[in-house]
C-alpha positions, 0 to 999 in steps of 0.5 A: 481890740487885740488880736487872738493868739493861741498857744499849745502847751500854754499853761506851763514852762515856756509856754505860760511865759508866752501867754504871759507876754502875749497878754501883756502885749494886749492880745487875746490868749488862749493856752492849750493844754493836755492833762494838769488841771491845777496848772490850767486853773492857775494860768487862767486865774493868774493870767486871765487867759482862756485855757482849752483842754485837748490832745494836740496829737489828734487832728480832731482835738485840734479842731475842736480847740480852734473852734472853741477859741474862735466862738470865745475869742475870734479868729486865731490870727497867731499860732504858737506851736509849743507843746512837746514831750520827751520820752528819752532813750538810746535809739538801739532800746527804743520802742515803737511806743516812744518814737510814735508818741514823740513824733505825734506830739512834737511834730504832727501836732504842728500840722494838726493845728496849723492846718486848722488855722491857716486857711482863715489866716490866708483869707484875711491876708494876715497871720503869724505862725510861730513854731517852737523847735529846739537846739537838739533839732538843729545839732542832734542829741544822744538818747533823743533821736526821736525828739531830734527828728521831730524838732528837726521836721519842725524847722523843714515844716516852717520854711516849706510853709513860709514859702506857700504863705508869704504872698498872703501875709502870713509869715512862718517862722521857728524858735529853737531854744537851748536849755531853758530854766524850767521845771523840766530842766530843773528836774535834771540831776544837779551834776548833769545840769552843771556839765550842761551850763558848763557847756553854754558860753553865757554860763547860764540857762536861758529864761522862759521870758527871753523866749517869750520876747522873740515870740512877741516880736514875730507875733507883731505888726513889725515882723512882717518882713521876717519869714522862714527863719530859724532863730536860735536861742541858746546862749551860744552853745550851738551856732548854726550856719 
């Protein structure tokens, strides 16, 4: 039987592409979601994956989600922390709510989910934690101090947790996508999107499937020597040293 994978924010966009790839690779997959019932139903029906509703910003909700997945599919062996939101605004006008909501959903969630599965991974001497950060967590972005701070925090979390768990057979890695062709990016005004693409050396947006390919590698049996890494998938837009 395939290993069990749980993908937060897994019913749309990059998360859905990850779920589809892992399912096709033989994993037993659960997709987390927070509110879009139509997307969740479509994901379950079309991909044949389990869907679990909950708020990743809540430690208790994450615990209930892990319990539900474990009861139906088995212990979670691969965790993909993908869920995220934006509440953009220049910092001198940003509200405490804009700040705290993004930190809670984009960074606190990584603790909330991982804390519930890490002991089991250590006990079984095998596990994969894959965190989805962002190019803007590496280079910053105007109007996104909250988002950039959260995504940079995910990178630091990845490195520290990798050190703690390497000898237990648990790898922890991070993917930092650039601009990916999702519904969120397509909602950007055409003139702004054209300017963004003009800054990408390969001359196009990335595809969700390209992020999923990297997740599939990191989740697999052959990635045991890769840990603590941040992999930049951004078409050359930002080349981290």
